C-alpha positions in Angstrom: 78.1 10.0 -21.3 74.6 9.1 -22.4 72.9 8.2 -19.2 69.9 10.6 -19.1 66.4 9.7 -20.1 63.2 11.7 -20.7 60.1 10.3 -19.1 56.8 11.8 -20.3 53.1 11.1 -19.6 49.9 12.1 -17.9 50.0 12.6 -14.1 47.4 12.7 -11.4 49.5 15.4 -9.7 51.7 17.1 -12.4 54.2 18.2 -9.8 55.2 14.7 -8.7 56.9 12.3 -11.1 55.7 9.4 -9.0 52.0 10.1 -9.9 52.5 9.2 -13.6 49.8 7.0 -15.1 51.7 4.0 -16.2 49.6 3.4 -19.3 50.6 6.9 -20.6 54.3 6.7 -19.7 56.9 7.0 -22.5 60.7 6.7 -22.0 63.1 8.3 -24.5 66.8 7.9 -24.4 69.6 7.5 -23.4 70.9 11.0 -24.1 73.6 13.4 -23.0 72.2 15.7 -20.3 71.9 18.8 -22.5 70.1 16.8 -25.2 67.7 15.3 -22.7 66.9 18.8 -21.4 66.2 20.0 -24.9 63.9 17.1 -25.7 62.0 17.5 -22.4 61.6 21.2 -23.1 60.2 20.5 -26.5 57.7 17.9 -25.2 56.6 20.4 -22.5 56.1 23.1 -25.1 54.3 20.7 -27.4 51.8 19.7 -24.6 51.5 23.2 -23.0 47.7 23.1 -23.0 47.6 19.8 -21.2 48.0 20.6 -17.5 48.4 16.9 -16.5 51.1 16.1 -19.0 54.7 16.4 -17.9 58.2 15.5 -19.2 61.0 14.8 -16.7 64.8 14.3 -17.2 66.1 11.6 -15.0 69.5 10.0 -14.7 69.9 6.3 -15.4 70.7 5.7 -11.7 67.3 7.2 -10.8 65.1 5.2 -13.1 62.4 3.1 -11.2 63.2 -0.6 -11.4 
């Protein structure tokens, strides 16, 4: 079931998804879980030199309203 999303963007604290800067946030999906994990991994590798950029896999039930 395609109910996973990849959220990427710049963060003030790259260890906390809640600190994402809303003007940099991009949401990709929906995907199957395995596909979402692959896309997130690719985005992380693409932006490896940017410490404040992160990509997260979240389920549709965990998306912020």
